C-alpha positions in Angstrom: -2.8 25.5 23.5 -1.2 22.1 23.8 -2.2 20.1 20.8 -2.1 16.6 19.5 -1.6 16.4 15.7 -3.8 13.8 14.1 -1.9 13.0 11.0 -1.8 10.5 8.1 1.1 8.2 7.4 2.6 8.3 3.9 5.0 6.1 2.1 8.4 7.7 1.8 10.3 5.0 0.0 9.7 1.7 -1.9 10.7 0.0 1.4 9.0 0.1 4.7 10.0 3.6 5.8 7.1 5.9 6.4 6.5 9.4 7.7 3.6 11.8 8.2 2.0 13.4 5.2 3.6 16.7 4.0 0.3 18.5 4.5 0.4 17.5 8.2 4.0 18.8 8.4 2.5 22.1 7.2 -0.1 21.9 10.0 2.8 21.5 12.5 4.3 24.7 11.1 0.9 26.5 11.4 0.7 25.6 15.0 4.2 27.0 15.6 3.3 30.3 13.8 0.1 30.7 15.8 1.7 30.1 19.2 0.5 26.6 19.9 2.6 23.7 21.1 2.5 20.2 19.6 2.8 17.7 22.5 2.1 14.6 20.5 1.7 13.2 17.0 -0.8 10.4 16.2 -0.2 9.2 12.7 -2.2 6.4 11.3 -2.3 4.8 7.8 -5.8 3.6 7.9 -8.9 4.8 6.0 -10.6 8.0 7.1 -13.8 5.9 7.4 -12.4 4.3 10.5 -13.6 5.9 13.7 -10.9 8.1 15.3 -11.6 6.3 18.6 -10.6 2.9 17.0 -7.4 4.0 15.3 -4.2 2.5 16.6 -2.3 5.7 17.4 -5.0 8.4 17.7 -7.5 6.3 19.7 -5.5 6.2 22.9 -5.1 10.0 22.9 -8.9 10.3 22.8 -9.7 7.7 25.5 -6.8 7.3 27.9 -7.4 9.5 31.0 -3.7 10.0 31.5 -3.2 11.2 27.9 -6.4 13.4 28.0 -4.8 15.4 30.7 -1.7 16.1 28.6 -3.3 18.4 25.9 -6.0 20.9 25.2 -7.0 20.1 21.7 -6.7 18.0 18.5 -5.1 19.6 15.4 -5.9 18.4 11.9 -4.9 19.7 8.5 -8.4 19.0 7.1 -11.6 17.6 8.4 -11.1 14.4 6.4 -8.2 13.6 8.7 -10.8 12.9 11.4 -13.6 11.5 9.4 -14.9 10.6 5.9 -18.1 9.3 7.4 -21.2 11.3 8.3 -20.5 11.4 12.0 -18.2 9.6 14.5 -19.2 11.7 17.5 -15.9 13.5 17.6 -17.5 16.9 18.1 -19.6 15.5 21.0 -16.3 14.1 22.5 -14.7 17.5 22.3 -17.6 19.2 24.1 -17.9 16.5 26.8 -14.1 16.5 27.5 -13.5 20.2 27.3 -11.2 19.9 24.3 -10.9 21.9 21.1 -10.7 20.6 17.5 -8.6 22.9 15.3 -8.7 22.6 11.5 -6.1 24.4 9.5 -7.7 24.4 6.1 -10.2 26.1 6.2 -9.5 27.5 9.7 -12.2 26.2 12.0 -12.5 25.6 15.7 -14.9 23.3 17.5 -16.8 23.9 19.7 -17.5 27.3 18.2 -18.0 30.4 20.3 -21.6 31.0 21.6 -23.8 32.6 19.0 -21.6 31.4 16.1 -24.1 29.8 13.6 -21.7 29.8 10.6 -19.2 27.3 11.9 -21.7 24.4 12.5 -23.1 24.8 9.0 -19.7 25.0 7.4 -18.5 22.0 9.4 -21.4 19.9 8.4 -20.9 20.9 4.8 -17.2 19.9 4.8 -18.0 16.5 6.5 -20.7 15.7 3.9 -18.3 16.7 1.1 -15.6 14.4 2.6 -18.0 11.5 2.9 -19.3 12.0 -0.7 -15.7 12.2 -2.1 -14.8 8.9 -0.3 -17.9 7.2 -1.7 -17.3 8.4 -5.2 -13.6 7.5 -5.0 -14.4 4.0 -3.6 -16.9 3.3 -6.4 -14.4 4.4 -9.1 -11.7 2.2 -7.6 -14.0 -0.8 -7.4 -15.0 -0.3 -11.1 -11.3 0.0 -12.1 -10.4 -3.3 -10.2 -13.3 -5.1 -11.8 -12.3 -4.0 -15.3 -8.7 -5.2 -14.6 -9.9 -8.6 -13.4 -12.3 -8.9 -16.4 -9.2 -8.5 -18.6 -7.4 -11.2 -16.8 -5.0 -9.1 -14.7 -4.3 -9.6 -11.0 -5.6 -7.2 -8.4 -5.2 -7.2 -4.7 -2.6 -8.4 -2.2 -0.2 -11.1 -3.3 -0.9 -14.5 -1.8 1.9 -16.2 0.1 4.0 -18.2 -2.3 3.7 -15.8 -5.2 5.2 -12.5 -6.3 3.7 -9.8 -8.4 5.1 -9.0 -11.8 4.3 -6.2 -14.2 3.0 -7.1 -17.6 1.6 -4.9 -20.4 -1.6 -3.4 -19.2 -1.5 -4.5 -15.6 -0.1 -7.0 -13.2 0.1 -10.8 -12.9 1.3 -13.4 -10.4 4.1 -15.9 -10.6 5.6 -18.4 -8.2 8.1 -16.9 -5.8 11.2 -19.1 -6.0 11.6 -19.0 -2.2 8.2 -18.9 -0.6 6.6 -21.3 -3.2 9.0 -24.0 -2.1 8.0 -23.3 1.5 4.3 -23.8 0.6 5.1 -27.1 -1.1 7.0 -28.2 2.0 4.0 -27.3 4.2 1.6 -29.3 2.0 4.0 -32.3 2.0 4.2 -32.4 5.7 0.4 -32.0 6.1 -0.3 -34.8 3.7 2.2 -37.0 5.7 0.0 -36.5 8.7 1.7 -33.6 10.6 -0.6 -31.3 12.6 -0.8 -27.6 11.9 1.1 -26.9 15.1 3.9 -29.3 14.1 4.2 -27.5 10.8 4.2 -24.1 12.5 7.0 -25.3 14.9 9.0 -26.6 11.9 8.7 -23.2 10.1 9.6 -21.3 13.3 12.6 -23.5 14.1 13.8 -23.0 10.5 13.8 -19.2 10.9 11.4 -18.8 8.0 9.6 -15.4 8.1 6.0 -16.0 8.8 3.2 -15.2 6.4 0.3 -13.0 7.2 -3.1 -12.9 5.6 -2.7 -10.9 2.4 0.9 -12.2 1.8 2.6 -9.6 4.1 5.4 -10.8 6.4 6.3 -9.9 10.0 9.7 -9.1 11.4 9.5 -11.7 14.2 10.1 -15.3 13.4 7.1 -17.1 14.8 4.4 -19.1 13.0 1.1 -20.0 14.5 -1.2 -23.0 13.6 -3.8 -20.5 12.4 -1.3 -18.9 9.9 -0.4 -22.3 8.6 -4.1 -23.1 8.2 -4.6 -19.9 6.2 -1.9 -20.8 3.7 -3.1 -24.4 3.3 -6.7 -23.5 2.9 -6.1 -20.5 0.6 -7.4 -21.3 -3.0 -4.3 -19.4 -4.3 -2.1 -22.2 -3.0 -3.7 -24.4 -5.5 -3.5 -21.8 -8.3 -6.9 -20.3 -8.0 -7.5 -16.6 -7.3 -10.9 -15.7 -5.8 -12.2 -12.1 -5.8 -15.0 -11.2 -3.3 
């Protein structure tokens, strides 16, 4: 069959370079050994709790009529590549569109052949296990983050104007020597009466990489009034970190 590999992105380096997870590379090898052809790879770095239909890369393979005509089935290493929620309707999608879903480990195919009562039970069991694992992992992670915050350590994404430093027992924030000065300049202009748009134009014309919510930056040099508003209204810009 012609298959689309639904994969997970993994970080390869400390920089921005990413690639598909090694387990998904194994799935590609499995397809080759069993006589299938990979016609597309849809790798996303989002949580398994997000519907496959709403994922940036996989979603279009499931909904675009032109792409639907290009393949016969979806290949995944494990069921949790498709869902860690109880049900996203992916099996109904396969049945309605005449597609197959192939799972490498354990080897499963949906829809199952007529009279096969074992596959539906095994599939439901694996979906429920994946959902339970995600809930338990999420709860443990939230408890860990709360314990770190209670001890005075920083958790989360760095705000614009700061950088994360490692200290004994956890992490902390300190002013970034470059972006902190930019934030001060933004406040100065705002207090002098400049509009958010004027400040955004100044930042763009100065070729300053724009901030995104969460402190990440984009490659293109273009600020918006909304981005400026986010920085100016963020309590972190005044030295306060707010969780939840």
